[in-house]
Wavefront OBJ file of the C-alpha trace (Angstrom):
o trace
v 84.657 122.016 82.129
v 87.194 123.874 84.555
v 84.358 123.961 87.137
v 83.668 120.257 86.714
v 87.164 119.098 86.622
v 87.563 118.667 90.378
v 84.624 116.333 90.413
v 85.676 114.083 87.537
v 89.527 113.967 88.041
v 91.245 111.253 90.013
v 93.483 112.877 92.888
v 95.842 110.027 92.637
v 96.770 110.252 88.939
v 95.479 113.744 88.078
v 93.648 112.251 85.049
v 89.923 111.794 84.290
v 88.261 108.789 85.883
v 88.847 105.533 84.170
v 86.727 102.651 85.659
v 85.565 105.101 88.342
v 85.460 103.395 91.777
v 84.069 104.818 94.858
v 84.899 104.078 98.543
v 81.604 103.160 100.230
v 82.683 104.452 103.635
v 83.200 108.082 102.444
v 81.995 108.135 98.807
v 85.218 109.587 97.374
v 85.943 108.394 93.895
v 89.073 107.338 92.040
v 90.250 105.492 89.032
v 90.027 101.757 89.712
v 93.597 100.927 89.084
v 94.824 103.933 91.180
v 92.795 103.218 94.247
v 93.483 99.446 94.205
v 97.231 100.119 93.895
v 97.012 102.752 96.690
v 95.237 100.325 99.092
v 98.005 97.838 98.764
v 99.900 99.913 101.315
v 97.210 101.811 103.074
v 93.772 101.278 104.705
v 92.768 104.981 104.596
v 91.113 107.113 101.981
v 93.710 109.318 100.246
v 91.382 112.301 100.269
v 89.831 112.381 103.790
v 91.871 109.676 105.653
v 88.828 107.722 106.618
v 89.667 104.191 107.629
v 88.105 102.063 104.831
v 88.325 98.563 106.302
v 90.435 97.154 109.209
v 91.870 94.187 107.261
v 90.569 94.186 103.658
v 89.960 97.660 102.433
v 89.322 96.376 98.802
v 85.992 94.940 100.000
v 84.614 98.500 100.477
v 85.070 99.548 96.947
v 82.318 99.785 94.317
v 82.481 100.572 90.584
v 80.564 103.725 89.900
v 79.163 103.155 86.407
v 77.018 106.375 86.645
v 80.060 108.543 87.288
v 82.073 106.780 84.578
v 79.152 107.340 82.025
v 79.134 111.114 83.067
v 82.874 111.277 82.526
v 82.803 109.852 79.124
v 79.916 112.131 78.088
v 81.741 115.239 79.312
v 85.258 114.415 77.999
v 85.303 114.288 74.167
v 87.241 111.306 72.858
v 88.091 109.784 76.257
v 85.971 106.621 75.845
v 87.297 106.070 72.260
v 90.919 106.581 73.505
v 90.441 104.191 76.392
v 88.896 101.585 74.167
v 91.816 101.860 71.652
v 94.307 101.465 74.562
v 92.585 98.239 75.700
v 92.529 96.749 72.307
v 96.231 97.484 71.801
v 97.030 95.963 75.122
v 95.339 92.714 74.230
v 96.716 92.665 70.664
v 100.312 93.355 71.897
v 100.112 90.216 74.139
v 98.145 88.077 71.588
v 95.262 87.668 73.943
v 91.571 87.281 73.022
v 89.409 89.863 74.680
v 86.089 88.465 75.995
v 83.076 90.683 74.977
v 79.632 90.742 76.424
v 77.079 88.943 74.206
v 74.288 91.411 75.306
v 75.249 93.852 72.494
v 76.237 96.534 74.963
v 79.727 97.896 74.684
v 82.495 97.127 77.003
v 83.897 100.433 78.179
v 87.026 99.574 79.909
v 89.325 96.832 81.188
v 91.769 95.600 83.616
v 94.781 93.764 82.451
v 94.831 91.672 85.711
v 91.836 89.804 84.223
v 89.130 91.674 85.991
v 87.394 93.745 83.075
v 84.991 96.631 83.792
v 81.776 96.379 81.866
v 78.441 98.188 81.681
v 76.595 94.795 81.088
v 73.470 94.447 83.402
v 73.918 91.197 85.307
v 70.491 91.583 86.801
v 68.967 90.651 83.401
v 71.334 87.806 82.643
v 71.837 84.201 83.544
v 73.434 83.908 86.983
v 77.223 83.893 86.619
v 77.138 83.260 82.880
v 78.199 86.785 81.749
v 80.235 87.686 84.847
v 83.769 88.701 84.831
v 86.105 85.648 84.988
v 89.223 84.596 86.710
v 91.710 81.794 85.745
v 92.816 79.376 88.420
v 95.401 76.580 88.652
v 94.566 73.977 91.236
v 97.539 71.986 92.564
v 97.341 69.220 95.122
v 99.124 70.054 98.390
v 101.492 67.088 98.873
v 102.826 65.839 102.162
v 104.600 62.724 103.550
v 101.418 61.705 105.369
v 99.346 62.045 102.292
v 98.671 58.642 100.782
v 95.588 59.610 98.781
v 95.783 59.155 94.952
v 93.052 61.569 94.278
v 94.455 64.116 91.837
v 92.655 66.390 89.317
v 93.215 65.363 85.772
v 92.491 68.902 84.600
v 93.898 71.409 87.094
v 93.016 74.659 85.141
v 89.693 76.256 86.002
v 87.965 79.465 84.668
v 85.136 80.792 86.872
v 83.040 83.757 87.772
v 84.672 86.262 90.069
v 81.528 86.070 92.147
v 82.018 82.373 92.880
v 83.076 81.476 96.371
v 85.633 78.987 97.805
v 82.716 76.824 98.826
v 81.682 76.498 95.118
v 85.200 75.562 94.223
v 85.252 73.012 97.022
v 82.093 71.352 95.770
v 83.476 71.155 92.110
v 86.604 69.613 93.536
v 84.660 67.070 95.685
v 82.427 66.155 92.644
v 85.523 65.604 90.392
v 87.514 63.620 92.888
v 84.432 61.715 94.259
v 85.118 62.828 97.897
v 82.823 64.223 100.654
v 82.936 67.864 101.191
v 84.427 67.767 104.677
v 87.515 66.042 103.264
v 88.686 68.742 100.799
v 90.140 72.205 101.721
v 91.303 74.980 99.395
v 94.559 76.715 100.385
v 96.666 79.612 99.429
v 100.384 79.721 100.552
v 99.536 77.183 103.193
v 96.459 79.235 104.523
v 93.085 77.530 104.484
v 90.660 79.813 102.668
v 87.168 80.628 104.234
v 84.199 79.341 102.242
v 82.599 82.770 102.035
v 85.484 84.329 100.182
v 84.834 85.227 96.569
v 87.268 84.774 93.676
v 87.428 88.586 93.227
v 88.326 89.140 96.905
v 90.817 86.372 96.732
v 92.501 87.851 93.512
v 92.599 91.486 94.691
v 93.847 90.656 98.157
v 96.363 87.893 97.333
v 97.218 87.951 93.701
v 96.884 91.537 92.370
v 99.655 92.444 89.950
v 100.664 88.958 89.103
v 99.896 87.085 85.892
v 97.144 84.528 85.558
v 96.360 81.890 86.563
v 95.918 82.338 90.223
v 97.682 79.420 91.991
v 95.734 77.520 94.618
v 96.361 74.268 96.400
v 93.864 71.643 97.677
v 94.357 69.218 100.604
v 92.638 66.099 101.110
v 92.066 64.693 104.625
v 92.373 61.033 105.458
v 88.887 59.457 105.267
v 89.650 57.533 108.520
v 89.922 60.858 110.401
l 1 2 3 4 5 6 7 8 9 10 11 12 13 14 15 16 17 18 19 20 21 22 23 24 25 26 27 28 29 30 31 32 33 34 35 36 37 38 39 40 41 42 43 44 45 46 47 48 49 50 51 52 53 54 55 56 57 58 59 60 61 62 63 64 65 66 67 68 69 70 71 72 73 74 75 76 77 78 79 80 81 82 83 84 85 86 87 88 89 90 91 92 93 94 95 96 97 98 99 100 101 102 103 104 105 106 107 108 109 110 111 112 113 114 115 116 117 118 119 120 121 122 123 124 125 126 127 128 129 130 131 132 133 134 135 136 137 138 139 140 141 142 143 144 145 146 147 148 149 150 151 152 153 154 155 156 157 158 159 160 161 162 163 164 165 166 167 168 169 170 171 172 173 174 175 176 177 178 179 180 181 182 183 184 185 186 187 188 189 190 191 192 193 194 195 196 197 198 199 200 201 202 203 204 205 206 207 208 209 210 211 212 213 214 215 216 217 218 219 220 221 222 223
């Protein structure tokens, strides 16, 4: 084990990998929570100083399920200990833990609402068994806005792979408006259609409690 430790220990926390996550640019691996927290203040790999991404380094991270499986097999009791820690986390907060209906075990979790799972999405219904994120959609009000279109149910739970364009379509359907009249915003910034919920959560809301607060604006139909 001493010879293998350098390959299965995170240099940021000095512990065995939990939710092993690899930087795609240089292939160095860390605990998911460690590297996500580190990249809040840096764009460079903590091991080799390679620039990960110019503006959004979190986009170049990939969960390494093979490495995580290896670590759990090499370190006796680690998986059971992590599973117990996750159960206690949810129980202490009175939360229901979502488990995968495939029968495969969930081997880790993220209290930010982005659980790690070994579930094989390639064999599942598209989006059905994905990780999920909770959103709150509030209308962006202004003195010029005379529209009465307001969501009756402002809380939404959706796949982390869903994009802003999907959210806009749902909004338009519920409000009975054309797509071009609705925009999704965060802190006054209009969000691009291609951004996923996971990218949005990690880059704008990481470390904050659910739900993620978004605003929607409605353009005057006469414009």
